[in-house]
C-alpha positions in Angstrom: 3.8 37.9 -13.9 7.0 39.0 -15.8 6.8 38.9 -19.7 8.1 35.9 -21.1 9.1 34.3 -18.0 8.7 30.6 -17.7 9.7 28.0 -15.2 12.3 26.6 -17.1 13.9 30.1 -17.1 14.0 30.7 -13.5 17.4 32.0 -11.9 17.2 29.9 -8.8 20.1 31.7 -7.2 18.6 35.1 -7.6 15.2 33.7 -6.4 16.8 32.3 -3.2 18.3 35.7 -2.3 14.9 37.3 -2.8 13.2 34.7 -0.8 15.9 35.0 2.3 14.7 38.7 2.3 11.2 37.8 2.5 11.5 35.2 5.2 13.1 34.2 8.6 16.6 32.7 8.8 16.7 29.1 8.0 13.2 29.2 6.4 14.8 28.7 3.0 16.4 25.2 2.3 18.9 25.2 -0.5 21.5 22.6 0.5 21.3 19.6 -1.9 21.5 17.0 1.2 18.8 18.8 2.8 16.6 18.8 -0.5 16.7 15.2 -0.6 14.1 15.1 2.2 11.6 16.6 -0.3 12.2 14.4 -3.5 9.1 12.2 -2.9 6.1 11.9 -0.7 4.8 8.6 0.7 4.9 7.3 -3.1 8.6 6.4 -3.4 8.3 4.9 -6.7 9.2 8.2 -8.4 11.6 10.9 -7.1 12.3 14.5 -8.2 14.6 16.6 -6.0 13.2 20.4 -5.9 15.6 23.1 -6.5 14.6 25.1 -3.4 12.2 24.7 -0.6 10.6 27.4 1.6 9.2 26.9 5.4 6.9 29.8 5.9 5.3 30.3 9.5 2.2 32.7 8.7 -0.4 33.5 6.0 1.4 36.5 5.2 4.7 34.8 4.4 3.0 32.4 2.3 1.4 35.2 0.5 4.8 37.0 0.0 6.2 33.9 -1.4 3.4 33.2 -3.9 3.4 36.9 -4.9 7.1 36.6 -5.7 6.5 33.4 -7.7 3.7 35.0 -9.4 5.6 38.0 -10.5 8.7 36.0 -11.8 6.6 33.2 -13.3 7.9 30.5 -11.1 6.0 27.4 -10.4 5.4 26.2 -6.9 4.2 23.1 -5.2 2.5 23.1 -1.7 3.7 20.3 0.6 2.3 19.3 4.0 3.9 16.5 5.9 4.7 14.5 2.9 2.5 11.5 3.6 0.7 11.7 0.5 0.7 8.6 -1.8 -0.1 9.8 -5.3 3.0 12.1 -6.0 0.9 15.2 -5.5 3.4 17.2 -3.2 6.3 16.4 -5.6 8.2 19.1 -7.8 8.0 16.8 -10.7 8.7 19.9 -12.9 11.4 22.4 -11.6 9.1 24.3 -9.0 9.4 26.1 -5.5 8.2 23.7 -2.8 6.2 25.7 -0.2 6.3 23.3 2.9 3.5 24.3 5.7 5.0 21.9 8.2 6.1 24.7 10.3 2.5 26.3 10.5 1.3 24.1 13.5 -0.8 26.3 15.5 -4.0 25.8 16.8 -5.6 29.4 16.5 -8.9 29.0 18.1 -11.2 26.7 19.9 -14.9 27.5 20.0 -16.6 24.5 21.8 -20.1 26.0 22.4 -20.3 26.2 18.4 -18.2 23.0 17.8 -15.5 24.6 15.8 -11.7 24.7 15.9 -9.3 27.0 13.7 -6.1 25.5 12.8 -2.9 26.1 10.6 -2.3 23.6 7.8 0.7 22.1 9.4 -1.2 20.9 12.4 -1.2 17.0 12.8 -4.6 15.4 12.2 -4.4 13.6 15.6 -3.6 16.8 17.4 -7.1 18.2 16.9 -8.8 15.3 18.8 -6.2 15.6 21.4 -6.9 19.3 21.9 -10.5 18.8 22.7 -11.1 15.4 24.0 -10.9 16.3 27.5 -14.0 18.3 26.9 -15.8 15.4 25.1 -15.2 16.2 21.5 -13.3 15.0 18.6 -12.4 15.3 14.9 -14.0 12.7 12.9 -11.6 12.1 9.7 -8.8 9.9 10.8 -6.6 8.7 8.1 -4.4 5.6 8.9 -1.6 8.1 9.1 -3.2 10.5 11.3 -0.3 10.7 13.7 1.9 12.1 10.8 -0.5 13.5 7.9 -1.2 17.3 8.3 -4.8 19.0 8.0 -3.5 21.1 4.9 -2.7 17.7 3.2 -6.0 16.4 4.2 -7.6 19.2 2.7 -5.9 18.9 -0.6 -6.6 15.3 -0.9 -10.2 15.4 0.9 -8.8 12.5 2.7 -10.9 10.0 4.4 -10.2 7.3 7.0 -11.7 4.6 9.2 -14.8 6.9 10.1 -15.6 8.1 6.7 -18.4 5.4 6.4 -20.5 7.0 9.0 -19.4 10.5 9.3 -18.0 11.3 5.9 -14.6 12.6 4.4 -12.8 15.9 5.1 -15.1 17.9 3.0 -17.9 17.0 5.3 -16.0 18.6 8.3 -14.5 21.9 6.8 -16.5 25.1 7.5 -14.2 27.6 6.1 -10.8 28.1 4.5 -8.2 31.0 4.4 -6.5 30.6 1.1 -3.5 32.2 -0.7 -4.6 32.1 -4.3 -1.9 31.7 -7.0 -1.5 35.4 -7.5 -0.8 35.9 -3.9 -4.2 37.2 -3.0 -5.5 36.2 0.5 -9.1 35.3 0.4 -11.6 33.4 2.5 -13.8 30.5 1.4 -16.9 29.3 3.2 -17.8 30.7 6.6 -18.8 29.9 10.1 -22.2 28.4 9.3 -22.9 25.1 7.8 -24.5 26.7 4.7 -23.3 30.0 3.1 -25.3 31.9 0.4 -22.2 31.7 -2.1 -20.9 29.6 -4.7 -19.2 26.8 -2.9 -15.9 27.4 -3.8 -14.8 25.8 -0.5 -16.0 22.6 -1.7 -14.1 23.1 -4.9 -10.8 23.8 -3.3 -11.1 20.8 -1.1 -9.6 17.9 -3.0 -8.1 20.3 -5.5 -4.5 19.1 -4.6 -2.9 22.5 -4.4 -3.9 23.5 -7.9 -6.1 26.2 -6.7 -3.8 27.9 -4.0 -2.6 27.1 -0.5 -4.7 26.9 2.6 -3.3 28.8 5.5 -6.1 28.3 8.0 -8.8 25.9 8.2 -11.9 25.9 10.3 -13.0 22.4 11.2 -16.3 20.9 12.6 -16.0 19.2 15.9 -18.4 16.3 16.9 -19.3 15.3 20.5 -17.9 11.9 21.6 -20.3 9.1 21.4 -21.8 7.9 24.8 -20.8 4.1 23.8 -18.3 2.7 21.5 -17.8 -1.1 20.7 -15.4 -2.8 18.2 -16.1 -6.3 16.7 -13.1 -8.5 15.4 -14.5 -11.3 12.9 -12.3 -13.6 11.3 -13.1 -15.5 8.2 -11.8 -18.4 6.1 -12.3 -16.6 2.8 -12.2 -12.8 1.6 -15.6 -13.6 0.0 -17.2 -14.5 3.3 -16.0 -11.3 4.9 -17.3 -9.3 1.8 -20.6 -11.0 2.3 -20.5 -10.1 6.0 -19.9 -6.4 4.9 -23.0 -6.7 2.6 -25.2 -8.2 5.2 -24.3 -5.7 8.0 -25.0 -2.4 5.7 -28.0 -4.1 4.2 -29.7 -4.8 7.6 -29.5 -0.8 8.5 -26.5 -1.0 10.6 -24.3 2.0 10.0 -21.0 1.4 11.7 -18.5 4.3 12.4 -16.0 2.2 10.5 -15.5 -1.4 8.8 -12.2 -2.3 7.8 -10.8 -5.4 6.2 -7.3 -7.2 6.0 -6.3 -10.3 4.2 -3.9 -12.9 5.1 -0.9 -11.4 4.0 -1.5 -8.4 6.0 -2.6 -10.4 9.2 0.7 -12.1 8.9 2.8 -9.2 8.6 1.1 -7.4 11.5 1.4 -10.4 13.8 5.4 -10.5 12.8 5.6 -6.8 13.4 4.4 -7.0 16.9 5.8 -10.4 17.6 2.5 -11.8 18.7 -0.9 -12.8 17.5 -2.7 -9.6 17.2 -5.2 -11.2 14.8 -5.9 -14.9 14.1 -3.0 -16.0 12.0 -4.6 -18.7 10.1 -7.6 -16.5 8.9 -8.0 -15.5 5.3 -9.4 -12.2 6.4 -10.6 -10.4 9.4 -13.2 -7.7 9.5 -13.2 -4.9 12.1 -16.4 -3.3 12.8 -16.8 -0.1 15.1 -20.0 0.7 16.3 -20.9 4.2 18.2 -23.9 6.1 19.6 -26.3 5.7 22.6 -25.6 2.7 25.0 -28.8 0.9 23.9 -28.2 1.6 20.3 -24.7 0.3 20.2 -25.8 -2.8 22.2 -28.3 -3.7 19.8 -25.9 -3.2 16.9 -23.5 -5.4 18.4 -25.8 -8.3 18.8 -27.1 -7.9 15.2 -23.8 -7.4 13.5 -22.4 -10.3 15.4 -25.1 -12.5 14.2 -24.8 -11.3 10.8 -21.1 -12.0 10.8 -21.7 -15.7 11.9 -24.4 -15.8 9.2 -21.7 -14.8 6.5 -19.3 -17.5 7.8 -17.2 -16.0 10.6 -15.4 -18.5 12.6 -15.3 -16.2 15.7 -16.4 -12.7 16.5 -14.5 -11.0 19.4 -16.0 -8.0 21.1 -14.0 -5.1 22.6 -16.0 -2.4 24.8 -13.4 -0.8 27.0 -11.0 1.9 25.6 -8.0 -0.3 25.9 -9.4 -3.1 24.2 -10.7 -1.2 21.4 -7.2 0.5 20.8 -5.6 -2.8 20.9 -7.8 -4.0 18.0 -7.3 -1.0 15.8 -3.5 -0.8 16.6 -2.7 -3.6 14.0 -5.0 -1.9 11.3 -3.5 1.5 11.9 0.2 -0.3 11.6 -0.5 -2.5 8.6 1.4 -0.6 6.2 4.3 -0.2 8.4 4.2 -3.8 9.1 4.2 -4.9 5.4 7.0 -2.5 4.9 9.1 -4.5 7.4 9.0 -7.6 5.1 8.9 -5.7 1.8 10.9 -2.4 1.9 9.1 -1.1 -1.2 5.6 -1.0 -2.0 3.1 0.7 -4.4 -0.2 1.5 -2.6 -3.2 2.0 -4.9 -6.6 3.7 -3.8 -9.5 2.5 -6.0 -13.4 2.5 -5.0 -15.9 -0.2 -6.0 -19.5 -0.5 -4.9 -19.8 -2.8 -2.0 -21.5 -5.5 -3.9 -18.6 -5.8 -6.2 -16.1 -6.5 -3.5 -16.0 -10.2 -3.8 -15.6 -10.1 -7.6 -13.0 -7.4 -7.7 -10.9 -8.8 -5.0 -10.9 -12.2 -6.7 -9.8 -10.4 -10.1 -6.9 -8.7 -7.9 -5.7 -12.2 -6.8 -5.6 -13.4 -10.3 -3.8 -10.5 -11.6 -1.3 -10.9 -8.7 -0.7 -14.7 -9.5 -0.3 -13.7 -13.3 2.2 -10.9 -12.7 4.0 -12.9 -9.9 3.9 -9.7 -7.6 2.3 -10.2 -4.0 -0.7 -8.0 -3.3 -1.9 -7.2 0.3 -5.3 -5.9 0.6 -6.1 -3.7 3.6 -9.1 -1.4 2.9 -12.2 0.7 4.1 -14.6 -2.2 3.5 -17.8 -0.2 4.5 -17.3 2.2 1.5 -15.6 -0.1 -1.0 -12.4 2.1 -0.6 -9.5 -0.5 -1.5 -5.9 -0.2 -0.6 -4.0 -3.1 -2.4 -0.4 -2.8 -1.7 1.9 -4.3 -4.5 4.7 -5.6 -2.7 8.3 -5.8 -4.5 12.0 -5.5 -4.0 13.5 -2.6 -6.1 16.5 -3.2 -8.1 15.0 -6.0 -10.0 15.2 -5.1 -13.7 11.9 -3.9 -15.1 10.3 -4.3 -11.7 8.8 -0.6 -11.6 7.3 -0.9 -14.9 5.8 -4.1 -13.9 4.3 -2.7 -10.6 2.9 0.4 -12.4 1.4 -1.7 -15.0 -0.4 -3.9 -12.3 -1.6 -0.9 -10.5 -3.2 0.4 -13.8 -4.9 -2.9 -14.2 -6.3 -2.6 -10.7 -7.7 0.6 -11.1 -9.3 -0.3 -14.5 -11.0 -3.2 -12.7 -12.5 -0.6 -10.1 -13.5 1.7 -13.0 -15.2 -1.1 -14.8 -17.0 -2.2 -11.6 -18.8 1.1 -11.5 -16.1 2.6 -8.9 -13.4 5.3 -9.2 -9.6 5.5 -9.3 -9.3 7.1 -6.1 -11.3 7.4 -2.9 -9.1 9.7 -0.7 -5.4 9.5 -1.9 -5.7 11.9 -4.8 -4.8 11.9 -8.5 -1.5 13.8 -8.2 0.9 12.5 -10.9 0.3 9.0 -10.1 -3.3 8.5 -11.6 -3.6 11.5 -13.9 -3.2 9.3 -17.0 -6.2 7.3 -15.8 -8.7 10.2 -15.2 -10.0 10.0 -18.7 -11.2 6.5 -18.0 -13.8 8.4 -15.7 -14.4 11.5 -17.4 -14.8 12.5 -21.3 -13.0 15.6 -22.9 -15.9 17.9 -22.3 -15.9 17.0 -18.6 -12.3 17.4 -18.2 -12.2 20.8 -20.0 -14.8 22.1 -17.7 -12.9 21.1 -14.7 -9.8 22.9 -16.1 -11.9 26.0 -16.8 -12.2 26.6 -13.0 -8.4 25.9 -12.8 -7.6 28.4 -15.3 -9.8 31.1 -13.7 -7.9 30.9 -10.4 -4.4 30.1 -12.1 -4.2 31.3 -15.6 -0.5 30.7 -15.9 -0.6 27.2 -14.6 1.9 28.0 -11.7 0.3 26.0 -8.8 1.3 22.5 -8.8 1.9 22.3 -12.3 1.2 19.1 -14.3 -1.0 17.3 -11.6 -4.4 16.0 -11.9 -5.1 16.3 -15.5 -3.7 14.2 -18.5 -1.6 16.3 -20.9 0.7 15.2 -23.7 3.5 16.8 -21.6 3.3 15.3 -18.4 1.5 11.8 -19.3 3.3 9.9 -21.8 0.1 8.4 -22.2 0.4 6.6 -25.3 3.2 4.2 -24.3 1.4 3.3 -21.1 -1.9 2.9 -22.7 -0.5 0.6 -25.3 1.0 -1.5 -22.6 -2.3 -1.5 -20.8 -4.1 -2.7 -23.9 -1.7 -5.4 -24.9 -1.9 -6.7 -21.3 -5.6 -7.2 -22.3 -4.9 -9.0 -25.4 -5.6 -6.1 -27.7 -3.6 -6.4 -30.8 -2.1 -3.2 -31.9 0.2 -1.9 -34.8 3.8 -1.6 -33.6 3.5 2.2 -33.8 0.1 2.7 -32.5 -0.5 5.9 -30.6 -3.4 5.7 -28.4 -5.0 8.8 -27.2 
């Protein structure tokens, strides 16, 4: 690294010339109007246009770019498809954006060993499409799976509908080829489920681009189940739907997925498709997917249906053939797009609570929504308590962004106080870093930072993300706002740390 060099001192025109010598034509994006496409990810509340973007196509090109950044002291931010929802793929500080969206090759498929190796820009749903004809699939399926990339899924440790039964991304990644922050290419993990080494593979997954860039990912494939059924149960209250979740899981039934939507979401979906995908007068609907052997699924369908009725379901619809199942899932997969049609601006949170706390937390969110005068739509992975409340607003109203962020923080505090987490699958990024110390003490955070410093001593990889710092957090003002909202009386010039 160049002595005395810092990101703020970067000569960007000179760096651009060096990058053009390293990369193919049209792999460097420098025009202001083209850079606008990279000023935010799926979280549109904050925007930061980067000075330069590069689009490498191979591991060697990524390594060459990172080595250049290391030698010149230039910060860099890895970016996949830009569908993330925590500001993790945005150059909040001046930094080079390294976008892997052109690295879209499926490198190898090994069906006997149930493995596939892909570049990071491969779209999630492409993996299943490549092996479905042979009776296999890739289990992690975020709602954005037709757009999000495997590299981004690894960075955020993404989940999805099937994470209840099959786990999140980390449960399905065997190995990673990684370019470290100094440009070194290394391998983490291996071809076996268990390797006799420190699990740096596990540490890298979910590190949100702060430990390097994955350039090839070895994924585990699953054999398609013999039978699949989807149930749609509708309820007159969210509490009743939450009780159904509790009863089904307590009975020993392990669904592949359990998803819940509230009335606001149901109405938006029905309006979006121009027909009643779901019962419009329901306060909540619960989707339950059951898979396995035929007899196992048949028994689970019977039991889950009975338990839903016991919890207060008005009706339970069963879908057994693929077309019917896809129709029921279509609305859930399109829920955020549907809500965006009525509310062009939204702020999506990602808290987690124990299943037993769902009714209490959902009721509290409803109260906060009413108090702040901001509608909140709830659509979430009910089986594992991963909430996705969407705070809906119309941009341009004075002070609206501050109000929205404050409400989001209060919702996350509810989750933590209920024994949960500030994120289930969307990551911390820049959006939630100021709340990380709600879950971890100073020693815990210091220990986590040690790993980052070991691999990235100069802090060039995705700077300012994940951890709260005085420079990036502006924590005192935000924490004072939260405490005042809770009725805590503070001196006018209080600084909360």
